[in-house]
N, CA, C and O atoms as a Maestro MAE file, in Angstrom:
{
 s_m_m2io_version
 :::
 2.0.0
}

f_m_ct {
 s_m_title
 :::
 protein
 m_atom[340] {
  # First column is atom index #
  i_m_mmod_type
  r_m_x_coord
  r_m_y_coord
  r_m_z_coord
  i_m_residue_number
  s_m_chain_name
  s_m_pdb_residue_name
  s_m_pdb_atom_name
  i_m_atomic_number
  :::
  1 25 -22.763 134.403 -168.427 1 A "MET " " N  " 7
  2 3 -21.461 134.633 -167.842 1 A "MET " " CA " 6
  3 2 -20.389 134.437 -168.911 1 A "MET " " C  " 6
  4 15 -20.433 133.492 -169.699 1 A "MET " " O  " 8
  5 25 -19.437 135.350 -168.914 2 A "GLU " " N  " 7
  6 3 -18.377 135.292 -169.909 2 A "GLU " " CA " 6
  7 2 -17.324 134.256 -169.521 2 A "GLU " " C  " 6
  8 15 -17.017 134.062 -168.345 2 A "GLU " " O  " 8
  9 25 -16.788 133.607 -170.533 3 A "SER " " N  " 7
  10 3 -15.693 132.680 -170.274 3 A "SER " " CA " 6
  11 2 -14.410 133.484 -170.089 3 A "SER " " C  " 6
  12 15 -14.333 134.627 -170.541 3 A "SER " " O  " 8
  13 25 -13.402 132.908 -169.433 4 A "PRO " " N  " 7
  14 3 -12.140 133.635 -169.248 4 A "PRO " " CA " 6
  15 2 -11.492 134.041 -170.559 4 A "PRO " " C  " 6
  16 15 -10.832 135.078 -170.623 4 A "PRO " " O  " 8
  17 25 -11.667 133.236 -171.614 5 A "TRP " " N  " 7
  18 3 -11.043 133.567 -172.888 5 A "TRP " " CA " 6
  19 2 -11.726 134.745 -173.556 5 A "TRP " " C  " 6
  20 15 -11.073 135.502 -174.273 5 A "TRP " " O  " 8
  21 25 -13.009 134.920 -173.344 6 A "SER " " N  " 7
  22 3 -13.674 136.069 -173.948 6 A "SER " " CA " 6
  23 2 -13.231 137.362 -173.280 6 A "SER " " C  " 6
  24 15 -13.290 138.430 -173.889 6 A "SER " " O  " 8
  25 25 -12.793 137.270 -172.042 7 A "LEU " " N  " 7
  26 3 -12.278 138.455 -171.373 7 A "LEU " " CA " 6
  27 2 -10.956 138.911 -171.980 7 A "LEU " " C  " 6
  28 15 -10.660 140.106 -172.012 7 A "LEU " " O  " 8
  29 25 -10.171 137.967 -172.456 8 A "ILE " " N  " 7
  30 3 -8.846 138.299 -172.985 8 A "ILE " " CA " 6
  31 2 -8.919 138.721 -174.448 8 A "ILE " " C  " 6
  32 15 -7.932 139.224 -174.985 8 A "ILE " " O  " 8
  33 25 -10.036 138.536 -175.092 9 A "ARG " " N  " 7
  34 3 -10.149 138.908 -176.506 9 A "ARG " " CA " 6
  35 2 -10.004 140.406 -176.712 9 A "ARG " " C  " 6
  36 15 -9.523 140.839 -177.759 9 A "ARG " " O  " 8
  37 25 -10.405 141.194 -175.745 10 A "SER " " N  " 7
  38 3 -10.239 142.624 -175.851 10 A "SER " " CA " 6
  39 2 -8.745 142.939 -175.857 10 A "SER " " C  " 6
  40 15 -8.009 142.430 -175.011 10 A "SER " " O  " 8
  41 25 -8.287 143.762 -176.788 11 A "PRO " " N  " 7
  42 3 -6.835 143.990 -176.917 11 A "PRO " " CA " 6
  43 2 -6.185 144.531 -175.639 11 A "PRO " " C  " 6
  44 15 -5.099 144.088 -175.265 11 A "PRO " " O  " 8
  45 25 -6.825 145.465 -174.981 12 A "TRP " " N  " 7
  46 3 -6.173 146.025 -173.791 12 A "TRP " " CA " 6
  47 2 -6.124 145.014 -172.658 12 A "TRP " " C  " 6
  48 15 -5.177 145.014 -171.873 12 A "TRP " " O  " 8
  49 25 -7.129 144.154 -172.561 13 A "ARG " " N  " 7
  50 3 -7.088 143.119 -171.529 13 A "ARG " " CA " 6
  51 2 -5.976 142.116 -171.810 13 A "ARG " " C  " 6
  52 15 -5.269 141.687 -170.899 13 A "ARG " " O  " 8
  53 25 -5.833 141.754 -173.059 14 A "GLY " " N  " 7
  54 3 -4.753 140.845 -173.438 14 A "GLY " " CA " 6
  55 2 -3.390 141.442 -173.153 14 A "GLY " " C  " 6
  56 15 -2.480 140.738 -172.715 14 A "GLY " " O  " 8
  57 25 -3.244 142.735 -173.399 15 A "LEU " " N  " 7
  58 3 -1.972 143.397 -173.108 15 A "LEU " " CA " 6
  59 2 -1.703 143.447 -171.607 15 A "LEU " " C  " 6
  60 15 -0.560 143.298 -171.175 15 A "LEU " " O  " 8
  61 25 -2.744 143.656 -170.819 16 A "LEU " " N  " 7
  62 3 -2.565 143.657 -169.368 16 A "LEU " " CA " 6
  63 2 -2.152 142.276 -168.863 16 A "LEU " " C  " 6
  64 15 -1.287 142.161 -167.994 16 A "LEU " " O  " 8
  65 25 -2.770 141.237 -169.408 17 A "VAL " " N  " 7
  66 3 -2.397 139.876 -169.019 17 A "VAL " " CA " 6
  67 2 -0.954 139.592 -169.436 17 A "VAL " " C  " 6
  68 15 -0.194 139.001 -168.669 17 A "VAL " " O  " 8
  69 25 -0.576 140.004 -170.634 18 A "ALA " " N  " 7
  70 3 0.796 139.791 -171.106 18 A "ALA " " CA " 6
  71 2 1.792 140.529 -170.216 18 A "ALA " " C  " 6
  72 15 2.841 139.983 -169.874 18 A "ALA " " O  " 8
  73 25 1.472 141.762 -169.843 19 A "ALA " " N  " 7
  74 3 2.351 142.525 -168.963 19 A "ALA " " CA " 6
  75 2 2.475 141.854 -167.599 19 A "ALA " " C  " 6
  76 15 3.558 141.824 -167.014 19 A "ALA " " O  " 8
  77 25 1.370 141.319 -167.098 20 A "ALA " " N  " 7
  78 3 1.410 140.624 -165.808 20 A "ALA " " CA " 6
  79 2 2.288 139.382 -165.881 20 A "ALA " " C  " 6
  80 15 3.036 139.089 -164.949 20 A "ALA " " O  " 8
  81 25 2.198 138.657 -166.988 21 A "LEU " " N  " 7
  82 3 3.036 137.466 -167.148 21 A "LEU " " CA " 6
  83 2 4.514 137.829 -167.263 21 A "LEU " " C  " 6
  84 15 5.372 137.151 -166.696 21 A "LEU " " O  " 8
  85 25 4.805 138.892 -167.992 22 A "ILE " " N  " 7
  86 3 6.195 139.338 -168.132 22 A "ILE " " CA " 6
  87 2 6.750 139.763 -166.779 22 A "ILE " " C  " 6
  88 15 7.873 139.404 -166.426 22 A "ILE " " O  " 8
  89 25 5.969 140.527 -166.023 23 A "LEU " " N  " 7
  90 3 6.434 140.954 -164.702 23 A "LEU " " CA " 6
  91 2 6.614 139.770 -163.755 23 A "LEU " " C  " 6
  92 15 7.564 139.736 -162.973 23 A "LEU " " O  " 8
  93 25 5.712 138.809 -163.823 24 A "SER " " N  " 7
  94 3 5.846 137.623 -162.975 24 A "SER " " CA " 6
  95 2 7.107 136.835 -163.331 24 A "SER " " C  " 6
  96 15 7.835 136.383 -162.448 24 A "SER " " O  " 8
  97 25 7.353 136.678 -164.615 25 A "GLY " " N  " 7
  98 3 8.567 135.984 -165.051 25 A "GLY " " CA " 6
  99 2 9.824 136.722 -164.629 25 A "GLY " " C  " 6
  100 15 10.809 136.102 -164.229 25 A "GLY " " O  " 8
  101 25 9.792 138.042 -164.717 26 A "THR " " N  " 7
  102 3 10.934 138.840 -164.286 26 A "THR " " CA " 6
  103 2 11.161 138.693 -162.788 26 A "THR " " C  " 6
  104 15 12.302 138.604 -162.335 26 A "THR " " O  " 8
  105 25 10.088 138.667 -162.027 27 A "ALA " " N  " 7
  106 3 10.213 138.495 -160.579 27 A "ALA " " CA " 6
  107 2 10.811 137.129 -160.244 27 A "ALA " " C  " 6
  108 15 11.639 137.018 -159.340 27 A "ALA " " O  " 8
  109 25 10.397 136.100 -160.962 28 A "ILE " " N  " 7
  110 3 10.943 134.758 -160.718 28 A "ILE " " CA " 6
  111 2 12.431 134.718 -161.053 28 A "ILE " " C  " 6
  112 15 13.227 134.171 -160.290 28 A "ILE " " O  " 8
  113 25 12.803 135.294 -162.186 29 A "LEU " " N  " 7
  114 3 14.221 135.328 -162.551 29 A "LEU " " CA " 6
  115 2 15.037 136.133 -161.543 29 A "LEU " " C  " 6
  116 15 16.148 135.747 -161.178 29 A "LEU " " O  " 8
  117 25 14.478 137.250 -161.102 30 A "HIS " " N  " 7
  118 3 15.171 138.087 -160.139 30 A "HIS " " CA " 6
  119 2 15.349 137.345 -158.809 30 A "HIS " " C  " 6
  120 15 16.430 137.365 -158.219 30 A "HIS " " O  " 8
  121 25 14.292 136.700 -158.350 31 A "ALA " " N  " 7
  122 3 14.363 135.979 -157.082 31 A "ALA " " CA " 6
  123 2 15.293 134.768 -157.166 31 A "ALA " " C  " 6
  124 15 15.890 134.376 -156.164 31 A "ALA " " O  " 8
  125 25 15.418 134.180 -158.342 32 A "SER " " N  " 7
  126 3 16.288 133.009 -158.478 32 A "SER " " CA " 6
  127 2 17.758 133.376 -158.313 32 A "SER " " C  " 6
  128 15 18.583 132.501 -158.050 32 A "SER " " O  " 8
  129 25 18.097 134.641 -158.461 33 A "GLY " " N  " 7
  130 3 19.479 135.079 -158.272 33 A "GLY " " CA " 6
  131 2 19.830 135.403 -156.840 33 A "GLY " " C  " 6
  132 15 20.973 135.754 -156.548 33 A "GLY " " O  " 8
  133 25 18.861 135.290 -155.933 34 A "TYR " " N  " 7
  134 3 19.098 135.646 -154.533 34 A "TYR " " CA " 6
  135 2 20.208 134.821 -153.877 34 A "TYR " " C  " 6
  136 15 21.054 135.400 -153.196 34 A "TYR " " O  " 8
  137 25 20.244 133.500 -154.052 35 A "PRO " " N  " 7
  138 3 21.345 132.741 -153.430 35 A "PRO " " CA " 6
  139 2 22.723 133.174 -153.939 35 A "PRO " " C  " 6
  140 15 23.681 133.236 -153.168 35 A "PRO " " O  " 8
  141 25 22.820 133.470 -155.229 36 A "LEU " " N  " 7
  142 3 24.096 133.929 -155.772 36 A "LEU " " CA " 6
  143 2 24.477 135.285 -155.201 36 A "LEU " " C  " 6
  144 15 25.648 135.545 -154.921 36 A "LEU " " O  " 8
  145 25 23.485 136.144 -155.032 37 A "LEU " " N  " 7
  146 3 23.725 137.460 -154.446 37 A "LEU " " CA " 6
  147 2 24.233 137.323 -153.017 37 A "LEU " " C  " 6
  148 15 25.193 137.989 -152.630 37 A "LEU " " O  " 8
  149 25 23.597 136.469 -152.242 38 A "THR " " N  " 7
  150 3 23.989 136.280 -150.850 38 A "THR " " CA " 6
  151 2 25.434 135.795 -150.750 38 A "THR " " C  " 6
  152 15 26.209 136.270 -149.919 38 A "THR " " O  " 8
  153 25 25.773 134.853 -151.603 39 A "GLU " " N  " 7
  154 3 27.140 134.329 -151.600 39 A "GLU " " CA " 6
  155 2 28.141 135.405 -152.010 39 A "GLU " " C  " 6
  156 15 29.201 135.530 -151.396 39 A "GLU " " O  " 8
  157 25 27.820 136.173 -153.027 40 A "ALA " " N  " 7
  158 3 28.724 137.228 -153.493 40 A "ALA " " CA " 6
  159 2 28.898 138.315 -152.440 40 A "ALA " " C  " 6
  160 15 29.999 138.842 -152.274 40 A "ALA " " O  " 8
  161 25 27.836 138.656 -151.732 41 A "LEU " " N  " 7
  162 3 27.946 139.685 -150.698 41 A "LEU " " CA " 6
  163 2 28.799 139.201 -149.534 41 A "LEU " " C  " 6
  164 15 29.571 139.975 -148.967 41 A "LEU " " O  " 8
  165 25 28.669 137.944 -149.177 42 A "ARG " " N  " 7
  166 3 29.493 137.412 -148.086 42 A "ARG " " CA " 6
  167 2 30.965 137.387 -148.474 42 A "ARG " " C  " 6
  168 15 31.833 137.677 -147.651 42 A "ARG " " O  " 8
  169 25 31.248 137.041 -149.724 43 A "GLU " " N  " 7
  170 3 32.636 137.004 -150.187 43 A "GLU " " CA " 6
  171 2 33.228 138.396 -150.347 43 A "GLU " " C  " 6
  172 15 34.447 138.557 -150.296 43 A "GLU " " O  " 8
  173 25 32.383 139.404 -150.539 44 A "ALA " " N  " 7
  174 3 32.867 140.768 -150.742 44 A "ALA " " CA " 6
  175 2 33.385 141.388 -149.452 44 A "ALA " " C  " 6
  176 15 34.149 142.352 -149.493 44 A "ALA " " O  " 8
  177 25 32.984 140.852 -148.322 45 A "GLY " " N  " 7
  178 3 33.474 141.365 -147.052 45 A "GLY " " CA " 6
  179 2 32.844 142.694 -146.646 45 A "GLY " " C  " 6
  180 15 33.471 143.495 -145.953 45 A "GLY " " O  " 8
  181 25 31.619 142.926 -147.073 46 A "LEU " " N  " 7
  182 3 30.930 144.155 -146.692 46 A "LEU " " CA " 6
  183 2 30.462 144.075 -145.245 46 A "LEU " " C  " 6
  184 15 30.368 142.997 -144.656 46 A "LEU " " O  " 8
  185 25 30.173 145.247 -144.692 47 A "ALA " " N  " 7
  186 3 29.617 145.287 -143.339 47 A "ALA " " CA " 6
  187 2 28.240 144.620 -143.349 47 A "ALA " " C  " 6
  188 15 27.546 144.624 -144.366 47 A "ALA " " O  " 8
  189 25 27.856 144.050 -142.211 48 A "ARG " " N  " 7
  190 3 26.576 143.332 -142.128 48 A "ARG " " CA " 6
  191 2 25.396 144.233 -142.457 48 A "ARG " " C  " 6
  192 15 24.392 143.777 -143.004 48 A "ARG " " O  " 8
  193 25 25.519 145.505 -142.125 49 A "VAL " " N  " 7
  194 3 24.432 146.450 -142.410 49 A "VAL " " CA " 6
  195 2 24.186 146.528 -143.910 49 A "VAL " " C  " 6
  196 15 23.038 146.513 -144.356 49 A "VAL " " O  " 8
  197 25 25.248 146.610 -144.682 50 A "TRP " " N  " 7
  198 3 25.099 146.718 -146.141 50 A "TRP " " CA " 6
  199 2 24.619 145.415 -146.756 50 A "TRP " " C  " 6
  200 15 23.834 145.422 -147.704 50 A "TRP " " O  " 8
  201 25 25.085 144.313 -146.224 51 A "VAL " " N  " 7
  202 3 24.640 143.013 -146.732 51 A "VAL " " CA " 6
  203 2 23.131 142.866 -146.528 51 A "VAL " " C  " 6
  204 15 22.413 142.468 -147.446 51 A "VAL " " O  " 8
  205 25 22.661 143.183 -145.335 52 A "GLY " " N  " 7
  206 3 21.228 143.102 -145.047 52 A "GLY " " CA " 6
  207 2 20.415 144.070 -145.883 52 A "GLY " " C  " 6
  208 15 19.312 143.742 -146.323 52 A "GLY " " O  " 8
  209 25 20.953 145.267 -146.108 53 A "ALA " " N  " 7
  210 3 20.230 146.265 -146.903 53 A "ALA " " CA " 6
  211 2 20.088 145.813 -148.355 53 A "ALA " " C  " 6
  212 15 19.010 145.927 -148.938 53 A "ALA " " O  " 8
  213 25 21.147 145.314 -148.926 54 A "VAL " " N  " 7
  214 3 21.096 144.866 -150.322 54 A "VAL " " CA " 6
  215 2 20.181 143.650 -150.463 54 A "VAL " " C  " 6
  216 15 19.414 143.553 -151.421 54 A "VAL " " O  " 8
  217 25 20.263 142.728 -149.508 55 A "GLN " " N  " 7
  218 3 19.387 141.558 -149.562 55 A "GLN " " CA " 6
  219 2 17.920 141.972 -149.442 55 A "GLN " " C  " 6
  220 15 17.065 141.449 -150.156 55 A "GLN " " O  " 8
  221 25 17.634 142.897 -148.553 56 A "GLY " " N  " 7
  222 3 16.257 143.378 -148.392 56 A "GLY " " CA " 6
  223 2 15.743 144.059 -149.648 56 A "GLY " " C  " 6
  224 15 14.605 143.831 -150.059 56 A "GLY " " O  " 8
  225 25 16.569 144.887 -150.257 57 A "LEU " " N  " 7
  226 3 16.165 145.549 -151.506 57 A "LEU " " CA " 6
  227 2 15.934 144.535 -152.617 57 A "LEU " " C  " 6
  228 15 15.008 144.675 -153.416 57 A "LEU " " O  " 8
  229 25 16.776 143.522 -152.660 58 A "TRP " " N  " 7
  230 3 16.642 142.485 -153.686 58 A "TRP " " CA " 6
  231 2 15.293 141.774 -153.570 58 A "TRP " " C  " 6
  232 15 14.602 141.572 -154.568 58 A "TRP " " O  " 8
  233 25 14.929 141.403 -152.356 59 A "VAL " " N  " 7
  234 3 13.660 140.712 -152.131 59 A "VAL " " CA " 6
  235 2 12.484 141.655 -152.399 59 A "VAL " " C  " 6
  236 15 11.502 141.261 -153.030 59 A "VAL " " O  " 8
  237 25 12.582 142.885 -151.925 60 A "MET " " N  " 7
  238 3 11.474 143.827 -152.101 60 A "MET " " CA " 6
  239 2 11.236 144.152 -153.578 60 A "MET " " C  " 6
  240 15 10.097 144.393 -153.977 60 A "MET " " O  " 8
  241 25 12.282 144.161 -154.383 61 A "PHE " " N  " 7
  242 3 12.093 144.400 -155.810 61 A "PHE " " CA " 6
  243 2 11.271 143.277 -156.436 61 A "PHE " " C  " 6
  244 15 10.370 143.536 -157.234 61 A "PHE " " O  " 8
  245 25 11.580 142.034 -156.078 62 A "ALA " " N  " 7
  246 3 10.824 140.898 -156.611 62 A "ALA " " CA " 6
  247 2 9.371 140.937 -156.128 62 A "ALA " " C  " 6
  248 15 8.451 140.675 -156.903 62 A "ALA " " O  " 8
  249 25 9.166 141.260 -154.860 63 A "VAL " " N  " 7
  250 3 7.805 141.358 -154.317 63 A "VAL " " CA " 6
  251 2 7.044 142.474 -155.007 63 A "VAL " " C  " 6
  252 15 5.858 142.326 -155.303 63 A "VAL " " O  " 8
  253 25 7.706 143.579 -155.263 64 A "HIS " " N  " 7
  254 3 7.099 144.713 -155.943 64 A "HIS " " CA " 6
  255 2 6.611 144.312 -157.339 64 A "HIS " " C  " 6
  256 15 5.515 144.693 -157.750 64 A "HIS " " O  " 8
  257 25 7.417 143.555 -158.051 65 A "LEU " " N  " 7
  258 3 7.011 143.096 -159.384 65 A "LEU " " CA " 6
  259 2 5.795 142.181 -159.314 65 A "LEU " " C  " 6
  260 15 4.902 142.272 -160.157 65 A "LEU " " O  " 8
  261 25 5.753 141.314 -158.330 66 A "VAL " " N  " 7
  262 3 4.612 140.404 -158.173 66 A "VAL " " CA " 6
  263 2 3.344 141.190 -157.837 66 A "VAL " " C  " 6
  264 15 2.270 140.886 -158.356 66 A "VAL " " O  " 8
  265 25 3.462 142.188 -156.981 67 A "LEU " " N  " 7
  266 3 2.287 143.003 -156.635 67 A "LEU " " CA " 6
  267 2 1.743 143.751 -157.854 67 A "LEU " " C  " 6
  268 15 0.533 143.780 -158.079 67 A "LEU " " O  " 8
  269 25 2.622 144.344 -158.622 68 A "ILE " " N  " 7
  270 3 2.171 145.051 -159.828 68 A "ILE " " CA " 6
  271 2 1.525 144.075 -160.802 68 A "ILE " " C  " 6
  272 15 0.498 144.388 -161.405 68 A "ILE " " O  " 8
  273 25 2.119 142.891 -160.960 69 A "ALA " " N  " 7
  274 3 1.538 141.879 -161.845 69 A "ALA " " CA " 6
  275 2 0.147 141.477 -161.366 69 A "ALA " " C  " 6
  276 15 -0.757 141.283 -162.178 69 A "ALA " " O  " 8
  277 25 -0.026 141.354 -160.073 70 A "GLY " " N  " 7
  278 3 -1.335 141.010 -159.526 70 A "GLY " " CA " 6
  279 2 -2.373 142.081 -159.800 70 A "GLY " " C  " 6
  280 15 -3.513 141.775 -160.150 70 A "GLY " " O  " 8
  281 25 -1.983 143.331 -159.643 71 A "TYR " " N  " 7
  282 3 -2.911 144.426 -159.931 71 A "TYR " " CA " 6
  283 2 -3.280 144.463 -161.416 71 A "TYR " " C  " 6
  284 15 -4.436 144.703 -161.763 71 A "TYR " " O  " 8
  285 25 -2.310 144.228 -162.284 72 A "LEU " " N  " 7
  286 3 -2.595 144.208 -163.718 72 A "LEU " " CA " 6
  287 2 -3.530 143.054 -164.068 72 A "LEU " " C  " 6
  288 15 -4.464 143.221 -164.852 72 A "LEU " " O  " 8
  289 25 -3.281 141.906 -163.495 73 A "LEU " " N  " 7
  290 3 -4.131 140.746 -163.764 73 A "LEU " " CA " 6
  291 2 -5.550 140.974 -163.239 73 A "LEU " " C  " 6
  292 15 -6.527 140.614 -163.895 73 A "LEU " " O  " 8
  293 25 -5.653 141.567 -162.068 74 A "ALA " " N  " 7
  294 3 -6.981 141.876 -161.520 74 A "ALA " " CA " 6
  295 2 -7.710 142.875 -162.416 74 A "ALA " " C  " 6
  296 15 -8.913 142.746 -162.639 74 A "ALA " " O  " 8
  297 25 -6.999 143.850 -162.920 75 A "GLY " " N  " 7
  298 3 -7.610 144.833 -163.813 75 A "GLY " " CA " 6
  299 2 -8.035 144.226 -165.136 75 A "GLY " " C  " 6
  300 15 -9.031 144.645 -165.726 75 A "GLY " " O  " 8
  301 25 -7.281 143.240 -165.604 76 A "ALA " " N  " 7
  302 3 -7.627 142.602 -166.875 76 A "ALA " " CA " 6
  303 2 -8.825 141.670 -166.728 76 A "ALA " " C  " 6
  304 15 -9.684 141.613 -167.608 76 A "ALA " " O  " 8
  305 25 -8.880 140.950 -165.630 77 A "LEU " " N  " 7
  306 3 -9.944 139.962 -165.458 77 A "LEU " " CA " 6
  307 2 -11.203 140.543 -164.823 77 A "LEU " " C  " 6
  308 15 -12.295 140.012 -165.029 77 A "LEU " " O  " 8
  309 25 -11.075 141.597 -164.076 78 A "ARG " " N  " 7
  310 3 -12.220 142.267 -163.438 78 A "ARG " " CA " 6
  311 2 -12.160 143.753 -163.733 78 A "ARG " " C  " 6
  312 15 -11.788 144.531 -162.855 78 A "ARG " " O  " 8
  313 25 -12.512 144.170 -164.936 79 A "PRO " " N  " 7
  314 3 -12.375 145.577 -165.308 79 A "PRO " " CA " 6
  315 2 -13.229 146.526 -164.474 79 A "PRO " " C  " 6
  316 15 -12.948 147.723 -164.429 79 A "PRO " " O  " 8
  317 25 -14.263 146.017 -163.815 80 A "ALA " " N  " 7
  318 3 -15.095 146.883 -162.981 80 A "ALA " " CA " 6
  319 2 -14.286 147.466 -161.821 80 A "ALA " " C  " 6
  320 15 -14.635 148.521 -161.290 80 A "ALA " " O  " 8
  321 25 -13.221 146.795 -161.431 81 A "ILE " " N  " 7
  322 3 -12.367 147.278 -160.346 81 A "ILE " " CA " 6
  323 2 -11.683 148.580 -160.731 81 A "ILE " " C  " 6
  324 15 -11.520 149.473 -159.899 81 A "ILE " " O  " 8
  325 25 -11.282 148.687 -162.002 82 A "VAL " " N  " 7
  326 3 -10.477 149.832 -162.410 82 A "VAL " " CA " 6
  327 2 -11.225 150.851 -163.255 82 A "VAL " " C  " 6
  328 15 -10.658 151.883 -163.614 82 A "VAL " " O  " 8
  329 25 -12.481 150.585 -163.579 83 A "GLU " " N  " 7
  330 3 -13.235 151.538 -164.395 83 A "GLU " " CA " 6
  331 2 -13.571 152.772 -163.586 83 A "GLU " " C  " 6
  332 15 -13.827 152.706 -162.384 83 A "GLU " " O  " 8
  333 25 -13.561 153.884 -164.270 84 A "ASP " " N  " 7
  334 3 -13.898 155.163 -163.646 84 A "ASP " " CA " 6
  335 2 -15.272 155.587 -164.107 84 A "ASP " " C  " 6
  336 15 -15.411 156.290 -165.107 84 A "ASP " " O  " 8
  337 25 -16.284 155.161 -163.380 85 A "ARG " " N  " 7
  338 3 -17.660 155.505 -163.737 85 A "ARG " " CA " 6
  339 2 -18.377 156.094 -162.574 85 A "ARG " " C  " 6
  340 15 -19.551 156.446 -162.686 85 A "ARG " " O  " 8
  :::
 }
 m_bond[339] {
  # First column is bond index #
  i_m_from
  i_m_to
  i_m_order
  :::
  1 1 2 1
  2 2 3 1
  3 3 4 2
  4 3 5 1
  5 5 6 1
  6 6 7 1
  7 7 8 2
  8 7 9 1
  9 9 10 1
  10 10 11 1
  11 11 12 2
  12 11 13 1
  13 13 14 1
  14 14 15 1
  15 15 16 2
  16 15 17 1
  17 17 18 1
  18 18 19 1
  19 19 20 2
  20 19 21 1
  21 21 22 1
  22 22 23 1
  23 23 24 2
  24 23 25 1
  25 25 26 1
  26 26 27 1
  27 27 28 2
  28 27 29 1
  29 29 30 1
  30 30 31 1
  31 31 32 2
  32 31 33 1
  33 33 34 1
  34 34 35 1
  35 35 36 2
  36 35 37 1
  37 37 38 1
  38 38 39 1
  39 39 40 2
  40 39 41 1
  41 41 42 1
  42 42 43 1
  43 43 44 2
  44 43 45 1
  45 45 46 1
  46 46 47 1
  47 47 48 2
  48 47 49 1
  49 49 50 1
  50 50 51 1
  51 51 52 2
  52 51 53 1
  53 53 54 1
  54 54 55 1
  55 55 56 2
  56 55 57 1
  57 57 58 1
  58 58 59 1
  59 59 60 2
  60 59 61 1
  61 61 62 1
  62 62 63 1
  63 63 64 2
  64 63 65 1
  65 65 66 1
  66 66 67 1
  67 67 68 2
  68 67 69 1
  69 69 70 1
  70 70 71 1
  71 71 72 2
  72 71 73 1
  73 73 74 1
  74 74 75 1
  75 75 76 2
  76 75 77 1
  77 77 78 1
  78 78 79 1
  79 79 80 2
  80 79 81 1
  81 81 82 1
  82 82 83 1
  83 83 84 2
  84 83 85 1
  85 85 86 1
  86 86 87 1
  87 87 88 2
  88 87 89 1
  89 89 90 1
  90 90 91 1
  91 91 92 2
  92 91 93 1
  93 93 94 1
  94 94 95 1
  95 95 96 2
  96 95 97 1
  97 97 98 1
  98 98 99 1
  99 99 100 2
  100 99 101 1
  101 101 102 1
  102 102 103 1
  103 103 104 2
  104 103 105 1
  105 105 106 1
  106 106 107 1
  107 107 108 2
  108 107 109 1
  109 109 110 1
  110 110 111 1
  111 111 112 2
  112 111 113 1
  113 113 114 1
  114 114 115 1
  115 115 116 2
  116 115 117 1
  117 117 118 1
  118 118 119 1
  119 119 120 2
  120 119 121 1
  121 121 122 1
  122 122 123 1
  123 123 124 2
  124 123 125 1
  125 125 126 1
  126 126 127 1
  127 127 128 2
  128 127 129 1
  129 129 130 1
  130 130 131 1
  131 131 132 2
  132 131 133 1
  133 133 134 1
  134 134 135 1
  135 135 136 2
  136 135 137 1
  137 137 138 1
  138 138 139 1
  139 139 140 2
  140 139 141 1
  141 141 142 1
  142 142 143 1
  143 143 144 2
  144 143 145 1
  145 145 146 1
  146 146 147 1
  147 147 148 2
  148 147 149 1
  149 149 150 1
  150 150 151 1
  151 151 152 2
  152 151 153 1
  153 153 154 1
  154 154 155 1
  155 155 156 2
  156 155 157 1
  157 157 158 1
  158 158 159 1
  159 159 160 2
  160 159 161 1
  161 161 162 1
  162 162 163 1
  163 163 164 2
  164 163 165 1
  165 165 166 1
  166 166 167 1
  167 167 168 2
  168 167 169 1
  169 169 170 1
  170 170 171 1
  171 171 172 2
  172 171 173 1
  173 173 174 1
  174 174 175 1
  175 175 176 2
  176 175 177 1
  177 177 178 1
  178 178 179 1
  179 179 180 2
  180 179 181 1
  181 181 182 1
  182 182 183 1
  183 183 184 2
  184 183 185 1
  185 185 186 1
  186 186 187 1
  187 187 188 2
  188 187 189 1
  189 189 190 1
  190 190 191 1
  191 191 192 2
  192 191 193 1
  193 193 194 1
  194 194 195 1
  195 195 196 2
  196 195 197 1
  197 197 198 1
  198 198 199 1
  199 199 200 2
  200 199 201 1
  201 201 202 1
  202 202 203 1
  203 203 204 2
  204 203 205 1
  205 205 206 1
  206 206 207 1
  207 207 208 2
  208 207 209 1
  209 209 210 1
  210 210 211 1
  211 211 212 2
  212 211 213 1
  213 213 214 1
  214 214 215 1
  215 215 216 2
  216 215 217 1
  217 217 218 1
  218 218 219 1
  219 219 220 2
  220 219 221 1
  221 221 222 1
  222 222 223 1
  223 223 224 2
  224 223 225 1
  225 225 226 1
  226 226 227 1
  227 227 228 2
  228 227 229 1
  229 229 230 1
  230 230 231 1
  231 231 232 2
  232 231 233 1
  233 233 234 1
  234 234 235 1
  235 235 236 2
  236 235 237 1
  237 237 238 1
  238 238 239 1
  239 239 240 2
  240 239 241 1
  241 241 242 1
  242 242 243 1
  243 243 244 2
  244 243 245 1
  245 245 246 1
  246 246 247 1
  247 247 248 2
  248 247 249 1
  249 249 250 1
  250 250 251 1
  251 251 252 2
  252 251 253 1
  253 253 254 1
  254 254 255 1
  255 255 256 2
  256 255 257 1
  257 257 258 1
  258 258 259 1
  259 259 260 2
  260 259 261 1
  261 261 262 1
  262 262 263 1
  263 263 264 2
  264 263 265 1
  265 265 266 1
  266 266 267 1
  267 267 268 2
  268 267 269 1
  269 269 270 1
  270 270 271 1
  271 271 272 2
  272 271 273 1
  273 273 274 1
  274 274 275 1
  275 275 276 2
  276 275 277 1
  277 277 278 1
  278 278 279 1
  279 279 280 2
  280 279 281 1
  281 281 282 1
  282 282 283 1
  283 283 284 2
  284 283 285 1
  285 285 286 1
  286 286 287 1
  287 287 288 2
  288 287 289 1
  289 289 290 1
  290 290 291 1
  291 291 292 2
  292 291 293 1
  293 293 294 1
  294 294 295 1
  295 295 296 2
  296 295 297 1
  297 297 298 1
  298 298 299 1
  299 299 300 2
  300 299 301 1
  301 301 302 1
  302 302 303 1
  303 303 304 2
  304 303 305 1
  305 305 306 1
  306 306 307 1
  307 307 308 2
  308 307 309 1
  309 309 310 1
  310 310 311 1
  311 311 312 2
  312 311 313 1
  313 313 314 1
  314 314 315 1
  315 315 316 2
  316 315 317 1
  317 317 318 1
  318 318 319 1
  319 319 320 2
  320 319 321 1
  321 321 322 1
  322 322 323 1
  323 323 324 2
  324 323 325 1
  325 325 326 1
  326 326 327 1
  327 327 328 2
  328 327 329 1
  329 329 330 1
  330 330 331 1
  331 331 332 2
  332 331 333 1
  333 333 334 1
  334 334 335 1
  335 335 336 2
  336 335 337 1
  337 337 338 1
  338 338 339 1
  339 339 340 2
  :::
 }
}
């Protein structure tokens, strides 16, 4: 059985892991701005429909980044999932 580090030695696997980490970090940074966004939208005096729409898009963008990072990590650690054979 291969150790986790031997899986990352392959250059493309290492790049996939790096991309997953970058996307995860971006999602965390994006999600950390949510309270500031909520406060700014309330102060802007927008209609409730627009406030809810922007908040929903903000959250979905962060979730989207996490999902892509998960798929990249799964592909890096379990290449049989993504191989075309």
